[in-house]
C-alpha angles and dihedrals in degrees: 000000000000123000128211126213119250132190116329091018096284121146115250129197121240113249115270119249122251092252094052092049102040101020097094091047092050091048091051091048091051092049091049092047092050092047091051091047094049091045092051103038103020119137114270133176119260112275119247120227089257090053091049091048090053093045094049095043090052090059097050120080121227107250092217103036125073112243098341125123123231088251092058100038125091094195117127093243090054091051090051091049091051090051090049091049090051090051092049091050090051089051089057101252118154122241091253092051090052092049091047090053089057092045089053090050101041105015130245094303090075091075117086093201120051118236115260097231134095119350093346089064085076088070088064100035103040098066091051092048091048091049093050092047091049092053091046090050091050091050091052093047093048090050091053092047093052114107109250100200145004116296117214130187116237125227089256090055092050092048091050092051091046092053091047092051092046091051094248124151106268091188098059117124096234093050097047110110123218113264089235090062098044111094093352089146093068 
């Protein structure tokens, strides 16, 4: 790699290519996207009626208990709802049809998970958007913080450090360097 000389005769590095700078971030984004896709739409075995009963009863709130699902609750009404769900599964109803029957009977509050349509879809989408924006913001901030070139101490900086190490008075008038000289290598 060759280096050019910049102002004051210092060597500067050539700018990094787009792939070198953003390649690792793009690779990580692709891995996360693939993992989310496989986790969401990956092949699974067909659910048994017992699996469906458990899945549906976990999404329906016990009408008498506070914050418990029908699957967790031992209340009599929860046991009756589990029996009713099992009957509806045997009749061939889909999970959404069963949930809708309970929404019709008890109202929307009976569901433990909000529906992912309309305005309630924001409950599912907003945290992901905030997380992505936070990572993007961190990437931008880290890029700005990164040192762009070599930093060299000037002779005035070295003299000031030498006097401080020797115990000399760094505040004396004759030893005070001009502000234009201090840190000029930065």
